[in-house]
Structures are given as C-alpha cells and as structure tokens.
C-alpha positions as CSV (number, residue, x, y, z in Angstrom):
1,I,-52.0,-140.4,79.8
2,A,-54.0,-139.5,82.6
3,S,-53.7,-137.0,85.4
4,P,-53.1,-137.9,89.0
5,S,-56.7,-137.6,89.9
6,E,-57.9,-139.3,86.7
7,P,-58.6,-143.1,86.6
8,A,-56.0,-144.6,84.3
9,A,-57.3,-146.1,81.2
10,A,-57.1,-150.2,81.0
11,Q,-54.5,-150.7,78.5
12,P,-54.0,-153.8,76.5
13,P,-50.8,-155.9,76.2
14,A,-47.9,-154.2,74.8
15,A,-47.2,-154.9,71.2
16,P,-44.3,-154.1,68.7
17,P,-44.1,-150.5,67.4
18,K,-46.5,-150.1,64.3
19,T,-46.6,-147.7,61.5
20,I,-49.7,-145.9,61.0
21,H,-51.3,-146.2,57.5
22,P,-53.1,-143.1,56.7
23,A,-55.2,-144.3,53.6
24,G,-58.6,-144.5,55.7
25,I,-57.8,-141.1,57.4
26,I,-57.0,-139.3,54.0
27,E,-60.5,-140.9,52.8
28,A,-62.2,-139.2,55.7
29,V,-60.6,-136.1,55.1
30,Q,-61.5,-136.0,51.4
31,K,-65.0,-136.6,52.3
32,L,-65.0,-133.9,54.5
33,S,-63.6,-131.5,51.8
34,A,-66.2,-132.6,49.4
35,D,-69.1,-132.3,51.6
36,V,-68.0,-128.8,53.2
37,Q,-67.6,-127.5,49.4
38,R,-71.1,-128.7,48.5
39,W,-72.4,-126.7,51.6
40,G,-70.9,-123.5,50.6
41,G,-68.2,-123.6,53.4
42,S,-64.7,-124.3,53.8
43,A,-62.4,-126.6,55.9
44,G,-58.8,-127.1,57.1
45,V,-57.3,-130.2,58.6
46,L,-53.9,-131.2,59.8
47,V,-53.3,-135.0,61.2
48,V,-49.8,-135.2,62.7
49,D,-47.7,-137.8,64.7
50,V,-46.8,-136.0,67.8
51,S,-43.5,-138.0,68.2
52,T,-42.1,-137.8,64.6
53,G,-44.0,-134.9,63.0
54,T,-45.0,-137.1,60.1
55,V,-48.1,-135.4,58.4
56,L,-50.8,-138.0,57.9
57,A,-53.2,-136.1,56.4
58,S,-53.6,-132.4,55.6
59,L,-56.2,-130.0,53.9
60,N,-55.8,-126.1,53.7
61,E,-53.6,-126.5,56.9
62,H,-52.0,-123.0,56.5
63,T,-55.4,-121.2,56.0
64,A,-56.7,-119.1,58.5
65,F,-60.1,-120.0,60.0
66,N,-62.4,-118.8,62.8
67,P,-61.4,-121.5,65.6
68,A,-64.5,-121.1,67.8
69,S,-63.9,-122.4,71.2
70,N,-60.7,-124.3,69.8
71,A,-59.2,-120.7,70.8
72,K,-59.4,-122.0,74.2
73,L,-56.5,-124.4,73.5
74,V,-54.2,-121.2,73.1
75,T,-55.6,-119.9,76.3
76,S,-54.9,-123.1,78.5
77,V,-51.5,-123.7,77.0
78,A,-50.4,-120.1,77.4
79,A,-51.7,-120.3,81.1
80,L,-49.9,-123.6,81.8
81,R,-46.8,-122.0,80.5
82,T,-46.9,-118.5,81.9
83,L,-48.6,-118.9,85.4
84,G,-47.9,-122.8,86.0
85,P,-50.2,-125.4,86.7
86,Q,-50.0,-124.9,90.6
87,H,-50.9,-121.1,90.2
88,R,-53.7,-120.2,92.7
89,F,-55.8,-117.0,92.4
90,L,-55.8,-114.8,95.5
91,T,-58.8,-112.8,96.7
92,G,-58.4,-110.9,100.0
93,L,-60.1,-108.7,102.5
94,Y,-58.1,-105.8,103.4
95,G,-58.5,-103.3,106.2
96,K,-57.3,-101.6,109.6
97,Q,-59.1,-103.3,112.6
98,S,-59.5,-101.0,115.6
99,G,-60.8,-102.9,118.6
100,D,-64.0,-104.6,117.0
101,T,-64.2,-102.2,114.2
102,I,-62.9,-102.0,110.5
103,G,-63.4,-98.6,109.1
104,E,-63.3,-99.4,105.4
105,L,-63.1,-103.0,104.5
106,V,-61.8,-103.4,101.0
107,L,-62.4,-106.8,99.0
108,R,-59.4,-107.2,96.3
109,G,-59.3,-109.7,93.8
110,Q,-56.6,-111.1,91.2
111,G,-58.8,-112.5,88.6
112,D,-60.2,-115.8,90.5
113,P,-62.8,-117.1,88.1
114,S,-64.1,-119.6,90.5
115,L,-65.0,-117.2,93.4
116,R,-68.4,-117.9,95.0
117,M,-70.7,-117.0,97.8
118,G,-69.3,-119.4,100.0
119,D,-65.7,-118.3,99.7
120,L,-66.8,-114.8,100.7
121,A,-68.6,-116.2,103.9
122,E,-65.5,-118.4,104.8
123,M,-63.4,-115.1,105.0
124,V,-66.0,-113.3,106.8
125,R,-66.0,-116.2,109.3
126,E,-62.3,-115.7,109.7
127,M,-62.7,-112.0,110.4
128,A,-65.5,-112.7,112.9
129,A,-63.1,-115.2,114.8
130,A,-60.7,-112.4,114.9
131,G,-63.1,-110.2,116.9
132,V,-64.6,-107.8,114.2
133,R,-67.9,-106.7,114.9
134,K,-68.6,-103.8,112.9
135,V,-67.7,-102.4,109.4
136,R,-68.1,-98.8,108.6
137,S,-68.1,-99.2,104.7
138,I,-67.1,-101.7,102.1
139,G,-64.7,-101.0,99.2
140,V,-64.3,-103.1,96.2
141,D,-60.7,-102.9,94.5
142,Q,-60.7,-103.9,90.9
143,S,-57.4,-102.5,90.0
144,Y,-55.7,-105.7,89.0
145,F,-57.5,-105.6,85.8
146,D,-58.4,-102.4,83.8
147,D,-62.1,-101.1,83.6
148,R,-62.9,-102.8,80.2
149,Y,-65.0,-105.6,81.5
150,A,-66.3,-106.8,77.9
151,P,-63.7,-109.0,76.1
152,P,-62.8,-108.1,72.7
153,A,-65.9,-108.7,70.1
154,F,-68.4,-109.1,72.8
155,E,-69.8,-105.8,71.9
156,Q,-71.4,-107.7,68.9
157,Q,-74.2,-108.7,71.1
158,P,-74.8,-105.7,73.3
159,D,-78.5,-106.7,74.2
160,E,-77.6,-110.3,75.0
161,W,-78.0,-111.0,78.7
162,A,-77.3,-114.6,78.7
163,A,-74.6,-115.9,81.3
164,F,-72.1,-117.1,78.4
165,R,-71.6,-113.3,77.6
166,A,-70.5,-112.3,81.3
167,P,-67.9,-109.4,81.7
168,A,-64.6,-110.1,83.5
169,A,-63.3,-108.2,86.4
170,A,-60.6,-108.6,88.8
171,V,-63.2,-109.1,91.6
172,S,-65.7,-111.4,90.0
173,L,-68.4,-113.5,92.0
174,N,-70.6,-116.3,90.8
175,G,-69.0,-116.0,87.2
176,N,-70.5,-112.1,87.2
177,T,-74.1,-113.6,86.7
178,V,-77.1,-113.5,88.9
179,L,-79.4,-116.6,89.3
180,F,-83.1,-115.9,89.6
181,T,-85.4,-118.5,90.9
182,V,-89.3,-118.6,90.5
183,R,-91.0,-121.0,92.8
184,P,-94.7,-121.6,92.2
185,S,-97.2,-120.6,95.2
186,E,-100.7,-121.4,95.8
187,L,-103.2,-121.0,93.0
188,G,-103.8,-117.4,92.2
189,K,-101.1,-115.9,94.4
190,S,-97.6,-114.7,93.5
191,A,-94.8,-116.7,93.1
192,L,-91.9,-116.5,95.2
193,L,-88.8,-114.7,93.6
194,S,-85.3,-114.7,94.7
195,V,-82.0,-113.9,93.4
196,E,-78.3,-115.1,94.3
197,P,-76.1,-113.5,95.1
198,P,-78.0,-111.0,97.1
199,G,-77.5,-107.1,97.2
200,L,-77.1,-105.9,93.6
201,V,-80.6,-106.7,92.1
202,D,-83.9,-104.9,92.7
203,I,-86.9,-107.1,91.9
204,A,-90.1,-105.5,90.9
205,G,-93.3,-107.1,89.2
206,A,-94.8,-110.4,90.0
207,V,-95.5,-114.1,88.6
208,R,-98.8,-115.3,89.1
209,T,-99.3,-119.0,89.9
210,T,-102.0,-120.7,87.9
211,A,-103.4,-124.1,87.5
212,K,-101.1,-127.0,87.3
213,N,-101.9,-128.0,83.8
214,D,-101.2,-124.4,82.4
215,P,-98.3,-123.4,80.4
216,E,-95.2,-121.5,81.9
217,K,-95.0,-118.1,80.7
218,I,-92.6,-116.0,82.6
219,T,-91.2,-112.8,81.4
220,L,-88.1,-111.2,82.7
221,S,-86.3,-107.7,81.7
222,L,-83.3,-106.2,83.1
223,E,-82.2,-102.6,83.2
224,P,-79.0,-101.1,84.8
225,R,-79.7,-98.2,87.3
226,A,-76.6,-96.4,88.7
227,D,-74.8,-99.0,90.7
228,R,-78.0,-101.4,90.8
229,L,-79.7,-103.8,88.4
230,A,-83.5,-103.7,88.1
231,A,-85.2,-106.8,87.3
232,T,-88.7,-106.9,86.4
233,F,-90.9,-110.0,86.4
234,G,-94.3,-111.0,84.9
235,G,-96.3,-113.8,83.4
236,T,-97.5,-117.1,85.0
237,V,-96.2,-120.2,86.5
238,P,-98.1,-123.5,86.9
239,E,-98.8,-124.7,90.6
240,K,-96.9,-127.4,92.0
241,S,-94.4,-127.2,88.9
242,R,-90.5,-127.3,89.6
243,P,-88.7,-124.1,90.3
244,V,-87.7,-122.1,87.2
245,R,-84.2,-120.6,87.0
246,F,-82.8,-117.7,84.9
247,A,-78.9,-116.9,84.9
248,R,-78.3,-113.6,83.5
249,R,-75.1,-111.7,83.2
250,V,-74.5,-108.3,84.9
251,E,-73.8,-105.3,82.9
252,D,-71.3,-103.7,85.4
253,P,-69.4,-106.2,87.8
254,R,-67.6,-103.6,90.0
255,L,-70.2,-103.8,92.8
256,L,-71.8,-107.3,92.6
257,A,-69.3,-108.9,95.0
258,G,-69.2,-105.8,97.3
259,Y,-73.1,-106.0,97.7
260,A,-72.6,-109.6,98.2
261,L,-70.0,-109.3,100.9
262,R,-72.1,-106.9,102.7
263,A,-74.9,-109.7,103.1
264,A,-72.3,-112.3,104.2
265,L,-71.3,-109.6,106.7
266,K,-74.6,-109.2,108.1
267,D,-75.3,-112.8,107.9
268,A,-72.3,-113.5,110.4
269,G,-73.7,-110.8,112.6
270,I,-71.1,-108.0,111.7
271,E,-72.9,-104.8,111.6
272,V,-72.4,-102.7,108.3
273,T,-73.2,-99.0,108.6
274,G,-72.3,-97.5,105.3
275,G,-72.4,-98.4,101.5
276,V,-70.4,-100.1,98.8
277,H,-68.1,-98.3,96.6
278,I,-65.0,-98.7,94.4
279,A,-61.7,-98.4,96.5
280,N,-57.9,-99.1,96.7
281,S,-56.6,-101.7,99.2
282,R,-53.2,-100.1,99.5
283,E,-51.8,-99.5,102.7
284,K,-54.2,-101.8,104.2
285,K,-53.4,-104.9,106.1
286,L,-54.6,-108.5,104.7
287,L,-57.3,-109.6,107.3
288,A,-58.5,-112.7,105.3
289,A,-57.8,-114.6,102.1
290,H,-59.3,-117.2,99.8
291,R,-57.1,-119.0,97.3
292,S,-58.5,-120.9,94.4
293,E,-57.8,-124.5,93.3
294,P,-54.8,-125.0,91.2
295,L,-54.8,-123.6,87.6
296,S,-54.7,-127.3,86.3
297,E,-58.0,-127.9,88.0
298,L,-59.8,-124.8,87.0
299,L,-58.9,-125.4,83.5
300,T,-61.2,-128.1,83.0
301,A,-63.9,-125.6,83.0
302,L,-62.2,-124.7,79.6
303,G,-61.2,-128.0,78.3
304,K,-64.2,-130.0,79.2
305,E,-67.1,-127.6,79.6
306,S,-66.1,-124.9,77.2
307,D,-66.7,-122.3,79.9
308,N,-66.3,-118.8,78.3
309,F,-66.1,-116.8,81.4
310,Y,-63.4,-118.8,82.9
311,A,-61.3,-118.5,79.6
312,E,-61.6,-114.8,79.5
313,M,-60.6,-114.4,83.1
314,I,-57.6,-116.5,83.0
315,F,-56.7,-114.8,79.4
316,K,-56.7,-111.4,81.0
317,T,-54.7,-112.6,83.9
318,L,-51.7,-113.4,81.3
319,G,-51.7,-109.8,80.7
320,A,-51.0,-109.2,84.5
321,S,-48.2,-111.9,84.9
322,K,-45.4,-110.2,82.9
323,K,-46.5,-106.6,83.1
324,S,-47.4,-104.0,85.6
325,E,-51.1,-103.9,86.7
326,P,-53.6,-103.3,85.6
327,A,-54.0,-106.0,83.1
328,T,-55.6,-105.2,79.7
329,W,-57.0,-107.6,77.0
330,E,-54.3,-106.3,74.8
331,A,-51.6,-107.4,77.1
332,G,-53.4,-110.8,77.5
333,A,-53.3,-111.3,73.8
334,E,-49.7,-110.2,73.6
335,A,-48.9,-112.8,76.3
336,A,-50.8,-115.6,74.4
337,T,-49.3,-114.7,71.0
338,R,-45.9,-114.8,72.6
339,V,-46.4,-118.3,73.8
340,L,-47.3,-119.4,70.3
341,R,-44.2,-117.8,68.9
342,E,-42.0,-119.4,71.6
343,I,-43.1,-123.0,70.8
344,G,-43.2,-122.4,67.0
345,A,-46.8,-122.3,66.6
346,F,-47.4,-118.9,65.1
347,E,-47.8,-118.2,61.5
348,P,-49.1,-115.3,59.3
349,G,-53.1,-115.2,59.4
350,V,-53.1,-116.4,63.4
351,V,-54.9,-113.7,65.3
352,V,-55.5,-113.8,69.1
353,K,-57.7,-111.3,70.6
354,N,-59.9,-112.8,73.3
355,G,-59.5,-116.1,75.3
356,S,-62.9,-117.9,74.6
357,G,-63.2,-117.8,70.9
358,L,-66.5,-116.2,70.9
359,F,-67.8,-114.2,67.9
360,D,-65.1,-113.5,65.2
361,A,-62.3,-111.9,67.1
362,N,-59.7,-114.9,66.5
363,R,-58.1,-116.7,63.6
364,A,-56.1,-120.1,63.6
365,T,-54.7,-122.5,61.2
366,P,-54.8,-126.2,61.5
367,W,-51.1,-126.1,61.3
368,S,-50.9,-123.5,64.4
369,L,-53.3,-125.6,66.4
370,A,-51.6,-128.8,65.6
371,T,-48.1,-127.5,66.3
372,L,-49.5,-126.1,69.7
373,L,-50.7,-129.4,70.6
374,R,-47.4,-131.2,69.5
375,A,-45.3,-128.8,71.7
376,A,-47.6,-129.2,74.8
377,Y,-47.5,-132.9,74.4
378,A,-43.7,-132.7,74.4
379,D,-43.5,-130.4,77.3
380,P,-43.3,-132.5,80.6
381,A,-44.1,-129.5,82.6
382,I,-47.7,-129.1,81.3
383,S,-48.5,-132.1,79.1
384,P,-50.3,-134.1,82.0
385,E,-52.4,-131.3,82.7
386,L,-53.3,-130.1,79.4
387,I,-54.4,-133.9,78.3
388,A,-56.3,-134.3,81.5
389,H,-58.4,-131.0,80.9
390,L,-59.7,-132.2,77.7
391,A,-63.0,-133.7,77.0
392,I,-62.7,-137.5,76.9
393,G,-64.7,-138.9,73.8
394,G,-67.8,-140.7,75.0
395,V,-67.1,-140.0,78.7
396,D,-67.4,-136.4,79.8
397,G,-67.7,-132.6,78.9
398,T,-68.7,-131.6,75.5
399,L,-67.7,-135.2,74.1
400,R,-69.9,-137.1,76.4
401,G,-72.3,-137.8,73.5
402,R,-69.7,-138.6,70.8
403,F,-67.3,-141.3,70.2
404,R,-69.2,-143.4,72.7
405,K,-67.5,-146.6,71.0
406,W,-64.1,-145.3,72.6
407,S,-65.2,-144.6,76.0
408,R,-63.6,-147.6,77.4
409,D,-60.2,-146.6,75.9
410,R,-60.4,-143.0,76.9
411,A,-58.1,-142.6,73.7
412,I,-60.0,-139.5,72.1
413,R,-59.3,-136.1,74.2
414,A,-60.2,-133.0,72.4
415,K,-61.6,-129.3,72.5
416,T,-64.8,-128.9,70.5
417,G,-65.8,-125.4,69.1
418,T,-69.3,-124.3,67.7
419,L,-70.6,-121.0,66.5
420,N,-73.0,-119.9,64.1
421,A,-71.8,-121.7,60.7
422,V,-68.5,-122.8,62.6
423,A,-67.7,-126.1,63.7
424,T,-64.1,-127.2,65.2
425,L,-62.4,-130.1,66.9
426,S,-58.8,-130.4,67.8
427,G,-56.8,-132.7,70.1
428,Y,-55.3,-135.9,70.5
429,V,-55.9,-139.6,69.9
430,L,-53.7,-141.1,72.6
431,A,-51.6,-144.1,71.7
432,P,-51.9,-147.8,72.7
433,P,-48.7,-149.3,74.2
434,S,-45.8,-148.9,71.7
435,G,-47.9,-146.9,69.4
436,S,-47.9,-143.0,68.4
437,T,-50.0,-140.6,69.8
438,V,-51.6,-138.3,67.0
439,A,-52.5,-134.9,67.3
440,F,-55.3,-133.3,64.9
441,A,-56.9,-129.9,64.2
442,I,-60.1,-129.8,62.0
443,L,-61.7,-126.3,61.4
444,V,-64.8,-126.0,59.4
445,N,-66.4,-122.4,58.6
446,G,-69.1,-121.3,56.6
447,V,-71.5,-124.2,56.9
448,S,-74.7,-122.3,58.1
449,G,-77.5,-125.0,58.8
450,K,-75.0,-127.9,58.4
451,L,-73.4,-128.1,61.8
452,A,-74.7,-131.7,62.7
453,E,-73.4,-132.9,59.2
454,S,-70.2,-131.3,59.6
455,R,-69.8,-132.6,63.0
456,R,-70.4,-136.2,61.7
457,A,-67.8,-135.6,59.1
458,M,-65.2,-134.3,61.5
459,D,-65.9,-137.2,63.9
460,A,-65.3,-139.7,61.2
461,I,-61.8,-138.3,60.7
462,V,-61.2,-138.8,64.3
463,E,-62.6,-142.3,64.3
464,A,-60.3,-143.2,61.4
465,I,-57.3,-142.0,63.2
466,A,-58.4,-143.9,66.3
467,L,-59.0,-147.2,64.5
468,E,-55.7,-147.1,62.6
469,S,-53.7,-146.1,65.8
470,W,-55.4,-148.8,67.8
471,K,-55.6,-151.7,65.0
472,G,-55.2,-154.9,66.7
473,R,-54.7,-153.3,70.1
474,R,-58.4,-153.3,71.3
C-alpha cells in the first residue's frame, strides 16, 4: 500500500492465496525470549494476520512495557481519527490597521509543529503589501495551549538542553530550538557567531580561531534571564574548518516567535517602535495567515524520523479538538486513550501520558499496539496515510539501515523505539498479491548494554514474517 505521493512497489505476478506457516516466526520469537531473559530483561511480542486476526506468534502479549517511540503510533492514529488526514494548523497575525500603522500586532498559533522563519516572513510580506509600514508593539497569543510547556516526564532531565527535549507551545517556531553556528575566521581572531531565529538570544564570549590541524574545543552554556536567553561561548575552532552548529532547546517558548517576528518586520522595512509581550488576539482582525501542510504529511516526521517535538505538539492539539481552550496534556492523553477504547485497543496496564514516548511516562502491551495497527489498517479513512508515514525497511527514516534485503519490495513498514535499556519495533509486513498483511508488535525492556543485540533479534522476527509471507513471490 502506498500513498498517492509514494512510488508504488513493483509487484510480482498474482498467485493463489496462501496460508502463512508460523514455525519460523515462532522460532525467532523463542530465540528473542531466551536472549532477553539471559540479558536480564523482558520481552513481549504479538504477530497477527490483519485480515483474519489469526495469531501467528505471541509472547507476554498482555504484559505492559515501556514502548519508547512506539507510543508515536498511538499519537498518529489518534490524530488521524480525531483531526483528520487533511487537517492544517493555522497561524495568524491579528490587529487593527489604521492607515499604515498597527498599534498591537498579535501572533496567534494553534499548535503548528512545522512553523519556520520563512513562514513568518511570508505573512509579513502579505501585511506590507496591504500598506503596513509601522507596528507599535508585538504580542504573542499562546492561549490555544495552557502554559505547561514541558510534556509529562520531561522534567526527568531538567538540565538537558538538547533539541529532542524542546517544549511545546501554541505558537512554536523552528521546533522551539535555536541554532547556533560557529564559523572559523583568520588565525588568532574570533570566530563568527550567529543564531537562528534572531532576537531571543544574547550571545557573549568568544571562540578563538587556531591552526587548522588543532582540535575543535568549543564550549557553550545557556542561562535563561527574564524574557531572554543568554548564551556564553568559549574555546577554539581550527582555521578553515567547516562551520560547527549546535541546536539547543529554549526554556520558555512564549517569546521566541515574537522576537523572530520583530526581526522579520524590520527586514521587510516595517518600523517596530515597541517591545514583545504576551497578548490576546480576541477582538482583532486576521491580517495574514499561514496554514501548514496537511496532517498526513506532517506525520512523516513521527513515523519516519521519530521527531519528539512534532509528536508532542500534535498530541497536545488533540486536547483542543474536542474541548474548550486551552489544550492540556491531560486532555490530549484523554483524547488518545478514547481512540484506543473506540477501536478496541485498550486494556488494563496501558498508560498514555505523553505523545512521543520519551522517558518512562507511557505503557503499552504488544496486544494493544497490534490491535491498534489492525484497526487502523482496516479503516480506509486513515489506512493509506498511516502506512505511508511509517519508515520503510532498507529505504528511509529510522529503518534506512535495517532490512536492506527488503528494500526493493518496500514490504516492511514500521516504527522504531529506543531508550536506555528499551528497544521496540511495531508495524506491518505488507502482503504480496493474494497474500495476507501481518501486523507485529515487539517490545523489549531492561536490556541495558544489549540494545544492538536486541534489535538484531527483533529484526530476525520481522524477517521471518517477511520470508514466510513472500515465499515464492519475490
């Protein structure tokens, strides 16, 4: 199955329907079980024919595990069913124009995870074309979400500034991260330091340019200060080396987009006389708007690249879709859990708290994930989009380097998951003509130091499914 934008797999000639014989699959599951037990961990597996529901192999299928990023499958299915594949996220500029002046220009968002600096610039150009030449102040309306920006369980690494731990806000720009670039200069001189998007960050310190064969030793420390972020650089960078880039999350996303908007206005020749503040867009007219790509396209960031920020933004938006504003993490979790119940994929032990699967917030059983996959596959309203958003074995995303022998058939579509001591893999082996598509959920916990070995054992199960499903068809 392929989306309209995805090249169809080359299919072999049709053959009579065949029965899948599970002996090889069961053997691979038994080996995983023995290996994981020897490593001091635990594993759960369910392999099922999506059409008939026939169980081909199982292991602890009703035991709850940390699903890691397999939790993104719940987020994706819930979003497709609740928001719809064609849902687009709206970001707007609101205000009251008097002549060539806007007193307060308010930027309001509805949870677009994909908003970039170029989108702001496009809206500003639209305003400039309407004759706007002066803005007195800039407001940011974050009221579509509540003000708890860190998703549940993210507090477990409060001092981690990496981009994967970015907060979620109704107006979020560049994934609520700032990108620092260090470009070497002439020998002995300070390197060139820049940051994107502009406005929020105050840069201090310097990086000295050294001889080209010297090692790179750059230090960067971040400290929130009121409504700004202070970045202090130090160290050295070798002459004539490539630019060095650091992506770091912001602590408080409320004003990141506001300062970036101010810079975009100035770049467009629109004078800004006041500052940036939190505001409300009610009773103001929509002056310019940006709509994201459809949800079905945004979900590829979850399924193929396992983007945590996209997952959390979409997850929280679920909390606004059926309830009054602002959206909360609890409302998002309730909406996702409601979908699991509606499709019959919920059972005791399943826990949904965040949308990305980071840390230890969520729990899933192999049965719940396999049942979710079966139900989604059977739903023509979301099945093509769900399958298309998953990584393709040997082709793209987090499965680019796995299942390379199956890249031509494009048969293996799955979501990976990795945390410390956790490895998971759930998805489909798509059927050849007249065959049966198989859903699988494989969850391994407690295997510290054995993640690579666990992945190999998990992959052996999926390859056993594929070999049996495609026997005589390749």
